C-alpha positions in Angstrom: -63.7 29.5 123.2 -63.6 25.6 123.5 -62.7 23.9 120.5 -66.2 21.7 120.9 -67.7 25.3 120.8 -65.9 26.2 117.6 -66.6 22.6 116.1 -70.0 23.1 116.9 -70.5 26.8 115.4 -68.6 25.6 112.2 -70.9 22.5 111.8 -73.9 24.6 112.2 -72.4 27.2 109.7 -71.7 24.4 107.1 -75.1 23.1 107.3 -76.8 26.4 107.2 -74.8 27.4 104.1 -75.6 23.8 102.4 -79.3 24.7 103.2 -79.1 28.0 101.3 -77.6 26.2 98.3 -79.6 23.1 98.1 -83.0 25.1 98.9 -82.5 28.4 97.0 -79.6 28.0 94.5 -80.0 24.6 93.1 -83.4 23.5 93.7 -85.3 23.8 90.1 -88.9 24.8 89.2 -89.4 21.2 88.3 -88.4 20.3 91.8 -90.6 22.8 93.4 -93.7 22.3 91.4 -93.6 18.5 92.2 -92.6 18.1 95.7 -96.3 17.9 96.4 -96.7 14.8 94.5 -95.9 11.7 96.9 -92.4 10.3 95.7 -92.3 12.2 92.4 -88.7 12.2 91.3 -88.5 15.9 91.5 -89.2 15.8 95.5 -86.9 12.7 95.9 -84.0 14.5 94.0 -84.5 17.5 96.1 -84.2 15.8 99.2 -81.2 13.6 97.6 -79.2 17.0 96.9 -79.7 17.9 100.7 -78.1 14.7 101.8 -75.1 14.7 99.7 -74.5 18.6 100.4 -74.6 17.4 104.1 -71.7 15.2 103.6 -68.9 18.0 104.3 -70.2 18.5 107.8 -68.4 15.0 108.2 -65.3 16.9 107.8 -66.0 19.1 110.7 -67.0 16.7 113.1 -66.2 13.0 111.9 -69.2 10.5 112.7 -68.4 8.1 115.3 -69.6 5.3 113.2 -70.8 4.8 109.7 -74.0 3.5 111.5 -74.1 7.2 112.7 -73.3 8.6 109.7 -75.9 6.5 107.7 -78.6 7.1 110.6 -77.9 11.2 109.7 -78.2 11.0 106.3 -81.2 8.6 106.2 -82.9 10.6 108.7 -82.3 14.0 107.2 -83.5 12.7 103.7 -86.8 11.3 105.3 -87.4 14.5 107.6 -86.3 16.8 104.7 -88.8 15.1 102.2 -91.7 14.9 104.2 -91.6 18.5 105.6 -91.3 19.7 102.0 -94.1 17.4 101.1 -96.5 18.4 104.0 -95.8 22.2 103.5 -96.9 21.7 99.7 -99.8 19.6 100.7 -101.2 22.4 103.2 -100.3 25.2 100.9 -102.2 23.5 98.4 -105.2 22.3 100.3 -105.8 26.0 102.0 -105.2 27.5 98.6 -102.4 29.8 100.2 -100.4 32.5 98.1 -97.2 34.5 99.0 -100.0 37.5 99.4 -101.3 35.5 102.3 -99.9 35.7 105.8 -100.6 31.9 106.5 -98.5 31.1 103.4 -95.6 32.7 105.2 -96.5 31.0 108.3 -96.2 27.8 106.5 -92.9 28.7 105.0 -91.4 29.8 108.3 -92.4 26.5 110.0 -90.7 24.9 107.3 -87.6 26.5 107.5 -87.7 26.2 111.6 -88.0 22.3 111.0 -85.1 22.1 108.7 -83.0 24.4 110.9 -83.8 22.2 113.8 -82.9 19.0 111.9 -79.3 20.5 111.4 -79.1 21.1 115.2 -80.3 17.7 115.7 -77.4 16.5 113.2 -74.7 18.2 115.3 -76.0 16.9 118.5 -76.0 13.2 116.7 -72.2 13.9 115.7 -71.4 14.9 119.4 -73.2 12.0 121.0 -70.4 9.2 120.2 -72.8 6.3 121.0 -75.7 7.5 119.2 -76.3 4.7 116.9 -75.7 1.9 119.1 -78.5 3.3 121.3 -80.7 3.6 118.3 -79.8 0.1 117.2 -80.4 -1.3 120.7 -84.1 0.3 120.7 -84.7 -1.1 117.4 -83.6 -4.6 119.0 -80.7 -5.0 116.1 -77.8 -4.2 118.1 
């Protein structure tokens, strides 16, 4: 197997393990109960834990620049926070419970977005000039 394929699979595995730890082992009831309140410290802390636990993936594939690492971590924070917030909002507005199929549809979509975020993180890590492209698009380069 080519080395790049091995690194890619290892990076995805690290991110999936960290997701399990952050979402299912470290997440407290306080975080779960408050993720639907916009900017509540519970939801902010939960997303911060995800970002901190993403750092080990940088030992598998080193970011090309500090800016790339910052974009990855900032992007994950914003995406994770808003994905969880939106899922909670939709669940509450629709009055969904675990006994209802739409509850699990939302849970599945939430997990899909998180998984696709990890695919995007690995893609960015494998794209050496990613940060430069983004900064150029933003007009800050």
